[in-house]
MDAnalysis code that builds the backbone (N, CA, C; Angstrom):
import MDAnalysis as mda
import numpy as np

u = mda.Universe.empty(219, n_residues=73, atom_resindex=np.repeat(np.arange(73), 3), trajectory=True)
u.add_TopologyAttr("name", ["N", "CA", "C"] * 73)
u.add_TopologyAttr("resid", np.arange(1, 74))
u.add_TopologyAttr("resname", ["MET", "ALA", "LEU", "MET", "ALA", "PRO", "LEU", "ALA", "VAL", "CYS", "GLN", "ASP", "VAL", "ALA", "ALA", "ILE", "SER", "ASP", "GLN", "ALA", "SER", "ASP", "PHE", "SER", "GLY", "SER", "CYS", "GLY", "ARG", "CYS", "TYR", "GLU", "ILE", "LYS", "CYS", "SER", "PRO", "SER", "THR", "VAL", "LYS", "ASP", "GLY", "TYR", "GLY", "ALA", "SER", "PHE", "ASP", "ARG", "THR", "THR", "ALA", "CYS", "TYR", "ASP", "LYS", "ASP", "ALA", "SER", "VAL", "VAL", "VAL", "ARG", "ILE", "VAL", "ASP", "SER", "CYS", "GLU", "LEU", "VAL", "MET"])
u.atoms.positions = np.array([
    [0.835, -1.164, 0.000],
    [0.000, 0.000, 0.000],
    [0.886, 1.234, 0.000],
    [0.709, 2.124, -0.939],
    [1.477, 3.358, -1.009],
    [0.964, 4.332, 0.040],
    [1.887, 5.029, 0.677],
    [1.543, 6.005, 1.696],
    [2.000, 7.377, 1.260],
    [1.269, 8.378, 1.617],
    [1.724, 9.745, 1.436],
    [2.333, 10.145, 2.769],
    [3.650, 10.279, 2.823],
    [4.316, 10.569, 4.083],
    [5.424, 11.587, 3.858],
    [5.727, 12.386, 4.881],
    [6.818, 13.349, 4.756],
    [8.157, 12.633, 4.627],
    [9.136, 13.311, 4.062],
    [10.462, 12.724, 3.852],
    [11.061, 12.145, 5.131],
    [10.857, 12.792, 6.263],
    [11.444, 12.320, 7.511],
    [10.956, 10.929, 7.876],
    [9.749, 10.567, 7.483],
    [9.190, 9.256, 7.796],
    [9.771, 8.191, 6.881],
    [10.135, 8.562, 5.667],
    [10.611, 7.605, 4.654],
    [12.114, 7.724, 4.439],
    [12.898, 7.521, 5.467],
    [14.343, 7.642, 5.315],
    [14.983, 6.381, 4.772],
    [14.361, 5.224, 4.950],
    [14.882, 3.979, 4.397],
    [14.447, 3.876, 2.941],
    [15.295, 3.269, 2.115],
    [14.989, 3.166, 0.688],
    [14.817, 1.713, 0.272],
    [14.119, 1.506, -0.837],
    [13.861, 0.157, -1.340],
    [13.706, 0.200, -2.849],
    [13.731, -0.981, -3.444],
    [13.481, -1.153, -4.871],
    [12.141, -1.864, -5.024],
    [11.467, -1.630, -6.135],
    [10.199, -2.296, -6.410],
    [10.343, -3.062, -7.724],
    [9.764, -4.211, -7.800],
    [9.846, -5.026, -9.009],
    [9.187, -4.315, -10.175],
    [9.821, -4.395, -11.344],
    [9.195, -3.796, -12.527],
    [7.983, -4.593, -12.983],
    [7.718, -5.723, -12.341],
    [6.526, -6.519, -12.622],
    [5.358, -6.134, -11.718],
    [5.613, -5.293, -10.711],
    [4.550, -4.861, -9.795],
    [3.550, -3.980, -10.539],
    [2.295, -4.135, -10.205],
    [1.248, -3.382, -10.906],
    [1.387, -1.881, -10.715],
    [1.977, -1.434, -9.608],
    [2.123, 0.008, -9.391],
    [3.566, 0.489, -9.582],
    [4.352, -0.225, -10.408],
    [5.731, 0.182, -10.696],
    [5.773, 1.542, -11.377],
    [4.930, 1.734, -12.381],
    [4.907, 2.996, -13.115],
    [4.557, 4.140, -12.163],
    [5.407, 5.122, -12.096],
    [5.162, 6.266, -11.232],
    [5.503, 6.026, -9.778],
    [6.224, 4.933, -9.473],
    [6.511, 4.608, -8.071],
    [7.679, 5.391, -7.485],
    [8.430, 6.093, -8.312],
    [9.580, 6.858, -7.829],
    [9.149, 7.834, -6.737],
    [9.770, 7.711, -5.571],
    [9.495, 8.625, -4.474],
    [8.327, 8.231, -3.596],
    [7.544, 7.248, -3.994],
    [6.423, 6.810, -3.156],
    [6.926, 6.112, -1.907],
    [6.151, 6.197, -0.843],
    [6.461, 5.506, 0.404],
    [5.517, 4.322, 0.563],
    [6.067, 3.218, 1.053],
    [5.297, 2.008, 1.296],
    [5.586, 1.515, 2.704],
    [4.552, 1.034, 3.388],
    [4.743, 0.383, 4.670],
    [4.891, -1.107, 4.394],
    [5.989, -1.684, 4.838],
    [6.318, -3.076, 4.578],
    [6.219, -3.873, 5.881],
    [5.523, -5.019, 5.827],
    [5.434, -5.925, 6.969],
    [5.885, -7.310, 6.536],
    [6.449, -8.040, 7.458],
    [6.861, -9.412, 7.202],
    [5.625, -10.299, 7.094],
    [5.666, -11.217, 6.150],
    [4.558, -12.142, 5.944],
    [5.110, -13.568, 5.943],
    [4.974, -14.274, 7.056],
    [5.530, -15.631, 7.114],
    [4.813, -16.568, 6.147],
    [5.510, -16.981, 5.103],
    [4.890, -17.836, 4.091],
    [5.969, -18.516, 3.258],
    [5.556, -19.391, 2.393],
    [6.449, -19.972, 1.400],
    [6.214, -19.213, 0.107],
    [7.283, -18.722, -0.494],
    [7.162, -17.918, -1.717],
    [7.817, -18.643, -2.882],
    [7.338, -18.354, -4.064],
    [7.895, -18.940, -5.279],
    [8.404, -17.800, -6.153],
    [9.635, -17.941, -6.641],
    [10.178, -16.896, -7.500],
    [9.756, -17.115, -8.946],
    [10.157, -16.228, -9.816],
    [9.789, -16.288, -11.221],
    [10.381, -17.461, -11.981],
    [11.300, -18.178, -11.354],
    [11.937, -19.326, -11.993],
    [11.374, -20.654, -11.487],
    [10.388, -20.584, -10.578],
    [9.748, -21.798, -10.077],
    [10.334, -22.356, -8.793],
    [11.379, -21.731, -8.263],
    [11.970, -22.196, -7.011],
    [11.134, -21.711, -5.831],
    [10.979, -22.563, -4.821],
    [10.221, -22.203, -3.617],
    [11.178, -21.902, -2.468],
    [10.800, -20.933, -1.645],
    [11.599, -20.536, -0.495],
    [10.709, -20.516, 0.737],
    [11.084, -21.302, 1.748],
    [10.317, -21.365, 2.985],
    [10.695, -20.190, 3.874],
    [9.777, -19.267, 4.038],
    [10.005, -18.092, 4.889],
    [9.004, -18.072, 6.052],
    [8.488, -19.253, 6.419],
    [7.471, -19.317, 7.464],
    [8.031, -18.987, 8.851],
    [9.349, -19.081, 9.024],
    [9.955, -18.746, 10.314],
    [10.874, -17.530, 10.205],
    [10.763, -16.756, 9.145],
    [11.669, -15.636, 8.891],
    [11.328, -14.373, 9.672],
    [10.118, -14.227, 10.142],
    [9.710, -12.997, 10.823],
    [10.088, -13.022, 12.303],
    [10.878, -12.052, 12.726],
    [11.181, -11.918, 14.147],
    [9.965, -11.358, 14.874],
    [9.279, -10.404, 14.236],
    [8.086, -9.781, 14.814],
    [7.116, -9.522, 13.666],
    [6.141, -10.401, 13.490],
    [5.235, -10.290, 12.349],
    [4.334, -9.067, 12.420],
    [4.302, -8.374, 13.576],
    [3.492, -7.164, 13.707],
    [4.291, -5.893, 13.435],
    [5.612, -6.003, 13.359],
    [6.458, -4.836, 13.110],
    [6.386, -4.448, 11.639],
    [6.682, -3.180, 11.353],
    [6.701, -2.715, 9.967],
    [7.766, -1.637, 9.811],
    [8.092, -1.340, 8.564],
    [9.035, -0.279, 8.240],
    [8.458, 0.499, 7.055],
    [8.691, 1.800, 7.036],
    [8.231, 2.631, 5.923],
    [9.443, 2.936, 5.057],
    [9.340, 2.651, 3.757],
    [10.449, 2.845, 2.818],
    [10.020, 3.727, 1.651],
    [11.000, 4.393, 1.057],
    [10.765, 5.209, -0.141],
    [11.360, 4.475, -1.336],
    [10.598, 4.372, -2.422],
    [11.057, 3.701, -3.644],
    [11.974, 4.645, -4.419],
    [13.187, 4.157, -4.733],
    [14.153, 5.004, -5.435],
    [14.698, 4.375, -6.712],
    [14.496, 3.078, -6.939],
    [15.132, 2.444, -8.082],
    [14.474, 2.794, -9.408],
    [13.245, 3.285, -9.378],
    [12.545, 3.602, -10.624],
    [12.688, 5.073, -11.009],
    [13.514, 5.807, -10.278],
    [13.701, 7.237, -10.548],
    [14.731, 7.445, -11.653],
    [14.487, 8.446, -12.474],
    [15.450, 8.776, -13.533],
    [16.673, 9.414, -12.913],
    [17.839, 9.084, -13.440],
    [19.077, 9.668, -12.978],
    [19.222, 11.063, -13.563],
    [19.408, 12.047, -12.704],
    [19.578, 13.431, -13.152],
    [20.987, 13.860, -12.794],
    [21.740, 14.294, -13.812],
    [23.126, 14.726, -13.569],
    [23.267, 16.193, -13.858],
])
């Protein structure tokens, strides 16, 4: 879920998959990220057990998307 938040709240940065439905225009958006204990499958068919990966499944972090931004020199 994209959040509208001031810069001070979004000091951590992240990348978003170009396959995500909201990739277009995601530069600078803030997202609240929570751990989701589950088994995930990547685009190559490999499965990864992440059912015990969450230290605190109720904790979250707010990140700003920066990988989709154009480089300005």
